[in-house]
C-alpha positions in Angstrom: -66.9 11.0 -17.8 -68.9 10.6 -21.0 -70.4 7.2 -21.5 -69.1 5.3 -24.5 -72.2 3.5 -25.6 -71.9 0.2 -27.6 -74.6 -0.9 -29.9 -74.8 -4.6 -29.1 -77.0 -5.4 -32.0 -74.8 -3.7 -34.6 -71.7 -5.3 -33.1 -73.4 -8.7 -33.4 -74.1 -8.0 -37.0 -70.5 -7.2 -37.7 -69.2 -10.3 -35.9 -71.6 -12.7 -37.5 -70.6 -11.4 -40.9 -67.1 -12.8 -40.3 -66.9 -16.6 -40.7 -65.0 -18.1 -37.8 -65.6 -21.8 -37.6 -63.2 -23.6 -35.2 -59.6 -23.4 -36.3 -60.5 -20.5 -38.7 -60.9 -17.7 -36.1 -58.1 -15.4 -37.3 -60.2 -12.8 -39.1 -62.7 -12.5 -36.3 -59.8 -12.2 -33.8 -58.3 -9.4 -35.8 -61.6 -7.6 -36.0 -62.0 -7.8 -32.2 -58.5 -6.5 -31.6 -59.1 -3.5 -33.9 -62.6 -2.8 -32.6 -61.7 -2.9 -28.9 -58.6 -0.9 -29.5 -60.8 1.7 -31.2 -63.0 1.8 -28.1 -60.1 2.6 -25.9 -59.3 -0.9 -24.6 -55.7 -2.2 -24.2 -55.8 -5.4 -26.2 -53.5 -8.4 -25.9 -53.4 -11.4 -28.3 -52.8 -14.7 -26.5 -51.3 -17.1 -29.0 -53.0 -20.5 -29.3 -51.2 -23.4 -30.9 -52.6 -24.6 -34.3 -54.0 -28.1 -34.4 -51.9 -31.0 -35.6 -51.6 -31.6 -39.3 -54.5 -33.7 -40.6 -57.0 -32.5 -37.9 -60.5 -32.7 -39.6 -61.8 -29.2 -40.4 -58.4 -27.5 -39.8 -57.2 -27.3 -43.4 -56.4 -23.7 -44.4 -56.7 -22.3 -40.9 -54.5 -19.4 -40.0 -53.0 -17.9 -36.9 -55.1 -18.5 -33.7 -55.2 -16.3 -30.6 -57.4 -15.3 -27.7 -58.3 -11.7 -27.2 -57.8 -10.2 -23.7 -58.7 -6.5 -23.1 -58.7 -4.1 -20.2 -58.8 -0.3 -19.9 -55.5 1.3 -19.3 -54.3 1.0 -15.7 -57.1 -1.4 -14.7 -56.7 -4.7 -12.8 -60.0 -6.3 -13.3 -62.1 -7.7 -10.4 -64.6 -9.2 -12.9 -63.8 -10.7 -16.3 -66.4 -11.4 -19.0 -65.6 -14.3 -21.2 -67.0 -16.2 -24.1 -65.8 -17.7 -27.4 -65.8 -16.4 -30.9 -65.3 -19.7 -32.8 -68.5 -21.3 -34.1 -69.5 -24.8 -35.4 -69.5 -25.3 -39.1 -71.0 -24.7 -41.6 -70.9 -20.9 -41.8 -74.4 -19.5 -42.1 -74.5 -15.8 -43.3 -76.3 -13.0 -41.5 -80.0 -12.1 -42.1 -82.5 -10.4 -39.9 -86.1 -9.3 -39.5 -87.7 -6.9 -37.1 -87.4 -9.2 -34.1 -84.4 -11.5 -34.7 -80.9 -11.7 -36.0 -80.2 -15.0 -37.8 -76.9 -16.7 -38.7 -74.0 -18.7 -37.3 -72.9 -17.3 -34.0 -75.9 -15.1 -33.4 -76.6 -16.9 -30.1 -73.5 -19.1 -29.8 -71.8 -16.9 -29.0 -71.1 -13.7 -30.9 -74.3 -12.0 -29.8 -73.3 -12.9 -26.2 -69.8 -11.4 -26.9 -71.4 -8.2 -28.1 -73.6 -7.9 -25.0 -70.6 -8.5 -22.8 -68.6 -5.7 -24.5 -71.6 -3.3 -24.1 -72.0 -4.2 -20.4 -68.3 -3.9 -19.8 -68.3 -0.4 -21.3 -71.1 0.7 -19.0 -69.5 -0.8 -16.0 -66.1 0.8 -16.7 -67.9 4.2 -17.0 -69.4 3.5 -13.5 -66.0 2.8 -12.1 -66.2 -1.0 -11.9 -62.9 -2.8 -12.8 -63.8 -5.2 -15.6 -61.9 -7.1 -18.3 -62.7 -9.1 -21.4 -61.5 -12.5 -22.4 -62.6 -13.9 -25.7 -61.3 -17.3 -26.7 -61.0 -19.7 -29.6 -61.6 -23.4 -29.8 -64.6 -23.8 -27.4 -66.6 -25.8 -29.9 -64.0 -28.4 -30.2 -61.6 -28.8 -27.3 -61.4 -25.6 -25.2 -57.9 -25.0 -26.5 -58.1 -21.2 -26.1 -59.5 -21.5 -22.5 -56.7 -23.9 -21.6 -54.1 -21.4 -22.8 -55.8 -18.6 -20.9 -55.9 -20.6 -17.7 -52.1 -20.6 -17.7 -52.1 -16.8 -17.8 -54.6 -15.6 -15.1 -54.9 -11.9 -14.3 -56.1 -12.0 -10.7 -59.8 -11.5 -11.3 -62.1 -12.6 -8.4 -65.1 -13.4 -10.7 -65.5 -14.9 -14.2 -68.8 -14.4 -16.0 -68.9 -16.9 -18.9 -71.4 -16.4 -21.7 -73.4 -19.2 -23.3 -77.1 -19.2 -24.3 -79.1 -19.5 -21.1 -82.1 -17.4 -22.1 -80.9 -14.7 -19.7 -81.1 -17.0 -16.7 -78.2 -17.5 -14.3 -77.0 -21.1 -14.5 -76.8 -23.0 -11.2 -74.9 -25.9 -12.8 -73.5 -27.0 -16.1 -73.1 -30.6 -17.1 -69.6 -31.9 -17.9 -68.6 -33.7 -21.0 -66.7 -36.9 -21.9 -65.7 -37.7 -25.4 -65.2 -41.4 -26.1 -63.8 -43.1 -29.1 -64.4 -46.8 -29.7 -62.2 -48.8 -32.2 -63.0 -52.4 -33.3 -60.6 -54.6 -35.3 -61.7 -57.6 -37.3 -60.6 -59.9 -40.1 -61.5 -59.3 -43.7 -63.1 -62.1 -45.7 -65.7 -62.9 -48.4 -69.2 -62.3 -47.0 -70.3 -65.7 -48.3 -67.9 -67.4 -45.9 -68.2 -65.4 -42.6 -66.6 -68.2 -40.7 -63.3 -67.2 -42.4 -63.5 -63.6 -41.1 -64.2 -61.6 -38.0 -66.7 -58.7 -38.2 -65.4 -55.5 -36.6 -68.9 -54.0 -37.0 -70.5 -56.8 -35.1 -68.1 -56.3 -32.3 -68.7 -52.5 -32.2 -72.5 -52.9 -32.3 -72.4 -55.3 -29.4 -70.4 -53.0 -27.3 -72.6 -50.0 -28.1 -75.7 -52.0 -27.1 -74.1 -52.8 -23.8 -73.0 -49.2 -23.2 -76.6 -48.0 -23.8 -77.9 -50.4 -21.2 -75.6 -49.0 -18.5 -77.2 -47.3 -15.4 -75.2 -44.1 -15.3 -75.4 -41.5 -12.6 -78.5 -39.3 -12.0 -78.4 -36.2 -9.9 -81.5 -34.8 -8.3 -82.3 -31.3 -9.5 -79.7 -31.6 -12.4 -80.8 -34.7 -14.3 -79.3 -37.8 -15.9 -76.1 -38.7 -17.6 -76.8 -38.8 -21.3 -75.0 -40.7 -24.1 -75.0 -39.7 -27.7 -73.5 -41.9 -30.4 -72.6 -39.2 -32.8 -70.5 -41.0 -35.4 -70.3 -44.6 -36.6 -68.0 -45.7 -39.5 -66.5 -48.9 -40.8 -66.6 -51.6 -43.4 -65.5 -51.9 -47.0 -68.5 -53.1 -49.0 -71.6 -55.1 -48.4 -69.9 -58.3 -49.6 -66.8 -57.9 -47.4 -66.5 -58.9 -43.8 -65.4 -55.6 -42.2 -61.9 -55.5 -40.7 -62.4 -52.2 -38.9 -65.1 -50.0 -37.4 -65.3 -47.1 -35.0 -67.8 -45.0 -33.1 -67.5 -41.5 -31.4 -69.6 -40.8 -28.4 -70.3 -37.7 -26.3 -71.4 -38.2 -22.8 -73.0 -35.4 -20.7 -71.8 -35.8 -17.1 -73.5 -35.1 -13.8 -70.7 -36.9 -11.8 -67.0 -37.2 -11.8 -65.8 -38.4 -15.2 -63.9 -41.3 -13.6 -67.2 -43.0 -12.5 -68.4 -43.1 -16.1 -65.0 -44.0 -17.6 -64.7 -47.0 -15.2 -68.2 -48.2 -16.1 -67.4 -48.1 -19.8 -64.1 -49.9 -19.4 -65.7 -52.6 -17.4 -68.5 -53.0 -20.0 -66.1 -53.1 -22.9 -64.0 -55.6 -21.1 -61.2 -55.5 -23.6 -63.4 -56.5 -26.6 -62.4 -53.4 -28.5 -60.1 -50.4 -27.9 -61.4 -47.4 -25.9 -59.9 -43.8 -25.9 -61.1 -40.8 -23.9 -60.2 -37.7 -25.8 -61.9 -34.9 -23.9 -63.0 -34.4 -20.3 -64.9 -31.4 -18.9 -66.0 -31.4 -15.3 -69.6 -31.0 -14.1 -69.8 -27.6 -12.3 -72.1 -26.2 -9.7 -72.5 -22.5 -9.2 -74.4 -20.2 -6.8 -77.4 -18.0 -7.1 -76.9 -14.2 -7.0 -79.6 -11.6 -6.2 -83.0 -12.1 -7.8 -81.8 -13.2 -11.3 -83.9 -16.1 -12.7 -82.0 -19.4 -12.8 -81.6 -22.6 -14.9 -79.5 -25.7 -15.3 -77.3 -25.9 -18.4 -77.3 -29.5 -19.8 -74.3 -28.6 -22.0 -70.7 -28.1 -21.2 -68.8 -24.8 -21.3 -65.2 -23.4 -21.0 -65.8 -22.9 -17.3 -63.9 -26.1 -16.2 -60.9 -24.9 -18.3 -60.9 -21.4 -16.7 -60.5 -22.2 -13.1 -57.7 -19.7 -12.5 -59.9 -16.7 -13.5 -62.1 -16.5 -10.4 -65.4 -17.8 -9.2 -67.5 -18.8 -12.2 -71.0 -17.7 -13.3 -72.8 -18.5 -16.5 -75.3 -16.2 -18.2 -76.2 -15.2 -21.7 -79.1 -14.4 -24.1 -80.5 -16.8 -26.6 -81.5 -20.4 -26.4 -79.3 -23.4 -26.9 -82.1 -25.2 -28.7 -81.3 -23.3 -31.9 -77.5 -23.3 -31.5 -75.6 -25.5 -33.9 -78.6 -25.5 -36.3 -79.2 -23.8 -39.7 -81.9 -21.7 -38.0 -79.6 -20.2 -35.3 -81.0 -16.9 -34.1 -81.3 -14.4 -31.3 -84.0 -12.0 -30.3 -82.8 -8.5 -30.5 -84.7 -7.4 -27.4 -83.3 -10.3 -25.4 -79.8 -9.3 -26.5 -80.3 -5.8 -25.2 -81.9 -7.0 -21.9 -78.8 -9.2 -21.3 -76.6 -6.1 -21.2 -78.5 -4.9 -18.2 -78.5 -8.3 -16.6 -74.7 -8.4 -16.9 -74.4 -5.0 -15.3 -76.8 -6.1 -12.5 -74.9 -9.3 -11.9 -71.5 -7.6 -11.8 -72.6 -4.9 -9.4 -74.2 -7.5 -7.1 -70.9 -9.5 -7.1 -68.7 -6.5 -6.5 -70.9 -5.2 -3.7 -71.0 -8.6 -1.9 -67.2 -8.8 -2.1 -66.5 -5.6 -0.2 
């Protein structure tokens, strides 16, 4: 059988040239459908519900769907998966001799391209592989949750995120927390007539930052990021409302941290938990180099797709930045790492 070779660098260029920030993935999904169909894959679009009206960043978004692909007659033993949505803002493609630059080069369109190239090689070698590319990972794993309701019987899932071509032994979980404080508006010259929502919020945030949260040997600590704070009307007005949005990276069950936060807040303000992704441990395979991912992935939302593994080119340190990039050679090397990992898994499962 003639080998159908995929140029992972060129495919990355094509993908990065298509803006696909979360909720606006339609054009990239259509491209993937047409590209994979042209390479002889049987492609299925898995519809994903549009976000609720008024969702920030969703204005003007079109149809959303995951892309699932297999070769005709194949029931995959291993499925490659990553996401094709990106964080905003869109940053166009540029390159030099060593790197590709632009939104999605390492998170995660370059990874997607490496997975397609590896899957093509593996199929030619008679290995039963599939492809699952999802939307919404950068916000709420909406695409992964839809896919998890439609598993295809695979034994192994290889998820792609930037791990510098090292196999992850664990990924931290994530807990998104919203804090809402209410107060009473008044003239700032007479603070005794009002009640400052901002003062309440700041006091609670200070107490949360003093919490002794779980630490796990070999993995690290629970980290808290106060990503958004808003509130108030004007400098001369006692604020009647304020809110803060936190993202906590977990190394323990989320319930432990949620309970600690609720006990600390003690009813002083309102607390909502809007996203929860579990901390996940994974195993080493062969002689592949290893690492621990301090970020969360779609893996906790894809439990029905087989034993998970995490591997991909690029570094998370430049993801979500205006200088996002991937080294071309690292991208090509990952194709071979993917092939090696899959063959190790398939051989060990016999």
